[in-house]
C-alpha positions in Angstrom: -5.3 -3.5 -24.4 -6.2 -2.4 -21.0 -8.1 0.6 -20.4 -9.0 -0.1 -16.4 -5.8 2.3 -14.9 -7.4 5.5 -13.5 -6.1 9.1 -14.9 -3.4 9.4 -11.9 -1.8 5.7 -13.0 -1.7 6.8 -16.2 -0.4 10.5 -16.2 2.0 9.3 -13.1 3.7 6.8 -15.7 4.4 9.2 -18.2 5.9 11.5 -15.4 7.8 8.6 -13.8 9.2 7.6 -17.0 10.4 11.8 -17.9 12.2 11.1 -14.7 13.6 7.7 -15.1 14.9 9.0 -18.4 16.4 12.4 -16.6 14.1 14.6 -18.5 11.8 17.5 -16.9 8.2 16.5 -17.7 8.0 19.8 -20.0 10.9 18.3 -22.1 9.4 14.9 -22.2 8.1 15.1 -26.0 10.6 12.2 -26.8 7.9 9.9 -25.2 5.0 11.1 -28.0 7.3 11.0 -31.0 6.9 14.6 -31.4 8.4 17.8 -31.1 8.0 20.7 -29.0 6.3 23.0 -31.9 3.9 20.0 -33.0 0.1 19.5 -31.7 -0.5 16.6 -29.9 -3.1 14.1 -30.7 -4.5 11.4 -28.1 -3.1 9.3 -31.0 0.5 10.6 -29.7 -0.6 10.4 -26.1 -1.3 6.7 -26.9 2.0 6.1 -28.2 3.7 7.7 -25.2 2.0 5.4 -22.6 2.8 2.0 -24.8 6.6 3.4 -23.7 5.6 3.5 -20.3 4.5 -0.1 -20.4 0.8 1.0 -20.9 -1.3 -0.5 -24.0 -4.4 1.6 -24.1 -6.9 2.4 -27.0 -7.3 5.9 -28.6 -10.6 6.5 -27.3 -9.0 5.7 -23.4 -6.1 8.7 -24.6 -8.9 11.0 -25.4 -10.4 10.6 -22.5 -7.2 11.1 -20.7 -6.5 14.7 -22.2 -10.3 15.6 -22.4 -9.7 17.5 -19.4 -7.3 19.8 -20.9 -8.7 20.4 -24.6 -12.0 19.9 -26.1 -13.2 16.6 -27.5 -11.2 15.7 -30.4 -8.7 18.4 -29.7 -5.2 18.7 -29.3 -2.8 19.8 -26.6 -0.4 22.7 -27.5 2.9 23.0 -25.3 1.6 24.7 -22.4 -1.5 22.7 -21.8 0.9 19.0 -22.4 3.0 20.4 -19.5 -0.3 21.2 -17.4 -1.3 17.8 -18.5 1.4 15.8 -17.6 2.3 17.7 -14.2 -1.5 17.4 -13.2 -0.8 14.4 -10.3 -2.2 15.4 -7.1 0.4 16.1 -4.4 1.0 12.8 -1.9 -0.2 13.7 1.4 1.8 11.5 4.3 0.4 11.2 7.4 2.6 11.2 10.6 3.8 13.7 13.4 6.1 16.6 12.6 8.9 14.5 14.1 12.3 13.3 13.1 12.0 9.5 13.2 10.4 6.6 10.5 9.2 9.2 8.1 11.9 10.9 7.5 13.5 8.5 5.0 10.0 9.0 2.7 10.1 12.6 3.2 14.2 12.7 2.2 12.8 10.7 -1.3 10.5 13.5 -1.5 12.4 16.1 -0.7 15.4 15.3 -2.9 13.8 15.1 -6.0 11.9 17.8 -5.4 8.3 16.5 -5.2 5.9 18.7 -3.9 4.0 17.0 -0.8 1.5 17.7 2.2 2.3 16.3 5.8 -0.9 15.4 7.6 0.0 16.2 11.3 -3.6 17.0 12.2 -4.6 13.1 11.7 -1.5 11.9 13.5 -2.4 14.3 16.0 -6.1 12.8 16.6 -4.5 9.4 16.2 -6.2 6.9 16.7 -9.2 8.0 15.7 -8.4 7.1 11.8 -7.0 4.2 12.7 -9.7 2.2 11.1 -9.2 4.0 8.1 -6.0 2.9 7.8 -4.9 -0.1 5.8 -3.2 -2.0 9.2 -3.9 0.1 11.9 -0.6 2.3 12.0 1.0 5.4 10.5 2.8 6.6 8.4 0.0 6.2 5.4 0.6 7.9 2.0 -2.4 9.4 0.4 -1.9 9.9 -3.8 -5.0 10.5 -5.2 -7.2 7.7 -4.7 -4.5 5.1 -3.6 -3.6 4.7 0.0 -0.6 2.9 1.1 0.8 1.7 4.2 3.8 0.3 5.8 6.8 2.3 5.5 9.2 0.2 3.3 6.6 0.3 0.6 5.7 4.3 1.2 9.4 4.8 1.1 9.9 2.9 -2.6 6.6 4.5 -3.6 8.7 7.9 -2.8 11.4 7.1 -4.2 9.9 6.4 -7.5 8.1 9.6 -7.6 11.1 11.2 -6.9 13.3 9.6 -9.9 15.3 8.0 -7.5 14.3 4.3 -7.7 16.6 2.2 -10.5 15.1 0.5 -13.0 17.0 -2.5 -13.8 16.7 -5.7 -11.9 19.9 -6.1 -10.5 20.2 -2.3 -9.7 16.6 -2.7 -7.8 17.7 -5.2 -5.5 21.2 -4.0 -5.0 18.9 -0.5 -3.9 16.3 -3.1 -1.7 19.6 -4.6 -0.3 20.9 -1.1 1.3 17.3 0.3 1.9 16.6 -3.1 4.2 20.0 -2.7 5.8 19.3 0.9 6.6 16.1 0.0 8.1 18.1 -2.2 10.0 20.3 0.4 11.6 17.7 2.6 11.9 15.6 0.0 14.2 18.5 -0.4 16.5 17.5 3.2 17.9 14.7 1.8 20.1 17.8 -0.3 22.2 18.2 3.0 23.6 14.8 5.0 23.4 12.7 2.2 25.0 15.0 1.6 27.7 13.0 3.2 30.9 16.0 3.2 33.7 18.2 6.3 33.2 21.4 5.1 33.4 21.0 1.9 31.4 19.6 4.2 28.8 22.6 6.4 28.6 24.8 3.4 28.3 22.9 2.2 25.7 22.9 5.2 23.8 26.9 5.2 24.2 26.9 1.6 22.8 25.3 2.9 19.4 27.5 5.6 19.4 30.8 3.8 20.2 29.6 -0.1 18.9 26.5 -0.3 17.1 27.0 2.3 14.5 30.4 2.0 13.8 30.0 -1.8 13.4 27.3 -1.0 11.0 28.5 1.6 9.1 31.7 0.1 8.6 29.5 -3.1 6.8 28.4 -0.4 4.7 31.7 0.9 3.7 33.2 -2.5 2.9 30.5 -3.4 0.4 30.8 0.3 -1.0 34.6 -0.1 -1.7 33.8 -3.5 -3.1 31.6 -1.8 -5.8 34.2 0.4 -6.9 31.2 3.1 -7.4 31.3 6.5 -5.8 27.6 5.8 -4.1 25.7 3.2 -2.8 23.5 3.9 -5.9 26.2 2.9 -8.1 27.5 5.8 -10.3 24.5 8.1 -9.1 23.0 9.1 -6.4 19.6 7.1 -5.9 17.6 6.1 -3.0 19.8 3.9 -1.2 21.7 7.2 -0.7 19.0 9.4 0.2 18.2 6.9 2.7 21.2 6.9 4.5 20.8 10.6 4.4 17.6 10.1 6.6 19.4 7.6 8.7 22.4 9.7 9.6 20.5 12.8 10.1 18.4 11.0 13.1 21.1 9.8 14.7 22.7 13.0 14.7 20.0 15.0 15.8 19.5 12.5 18.4 22.8 14.3 19.8 25.5 11.0 18.8 29.0 12.1 18.0 29.0 10.9 14.2 32.2 11.3 13.5 32.9 8.3 15.9 30.8 5.9 13.6 32.3 7.6 10.2 35.7 7.6 11.3 36.9 4.2 9.4 34.6 5.4 6.7 35.8 7.6 4.2 34.6 6.2 1.1 31.0 6.4 2.6 31.4 9.6 4.0 32.3 10.9 0.6 29.0 9.6 -0.6 27.0 11.2 2.4 28.6 14.8 1.8 27.5 14.7 -2.0 23.9 13.4 -0.9 23.8 15.9 1.5 24.1 18.5 -1.8 21.8 17.0 -4.0 18.3 17.7 -5.0 16.0 19.7 -2.2 18.2 18.1 0.6 20.0 21.4 1.8 16.7 22.3 2.5 15.5 19.3 4.6 12.9 20.3 7.0 13.3 20.5 10.2 11.2 18.9 12.8 10.8 18.2 16.6 13.0 15.7 17.9 11.4 12.2 18.7 14.8 10.8 19.6 17.8 12.4 21.9 20.4 10.8 24.0 20.9 13.9 26.2 19.1 13.3 29.6 18.2 17.1 29.7 16.1 16.7 26.7 12.4 16.1 26.9 12.5 13.9 24.3 15.4 11.3 26.0 
């Protein structure tokens, strides 16, 4: 029995379990061994939490639902929906530019998870540097929790969005693609950090004609070998959404992405489907941070 988890951790466990089972929170009664028209007591909430790996006491469950019903009371359907969806919005601290934070934002957008982009803190940088875990951004705040490091943020957002797989093998495969995609993203700094204009133009061209085609072919090879339609397997998951973000960053930098995708028909199909997934058709437009166009201020 462990009653030390916060309200956010417990409610989030129920919420994420619904996403894992591909059920809207409003239909999550199957977690509580009850029907849509039955009142829900602390005992049922305890049972539901046990299915999420949270073994709490009935007293802790009573305290958890006390924000929604009187002491000793039971929740009806509408109260239950408010209860399981009462987690606060994640707050991402970063600048309003297309870059490193596109990966975690794409996860949230794909899963239709409402979030806030805190540009004020980013724009006043480094004023808040000492308040961050490692003196850098992006940083994600969620309730009383703060997460640093982009990889950890990306995975957490993928879990919030129901995009991170539950099986150990599937997680390892997803992580493999996430790491490779972030390596491909890091390649952009070969051009971005160059100070000589002519050399910089050459490095952007190298990314377009050599670096991206080479790395996209590696993704294609693994996708074909898997026999699955997506990097995520039979369904789109965090790996595909990360590739969506990667493609977008390079495309917005004015590279001809048809060159990189020329020999990657399976990857192209997976990407095209991912572009239509969840909220991604409405992925927010930000300022450019990278550009291969010498006439653009972001060059």
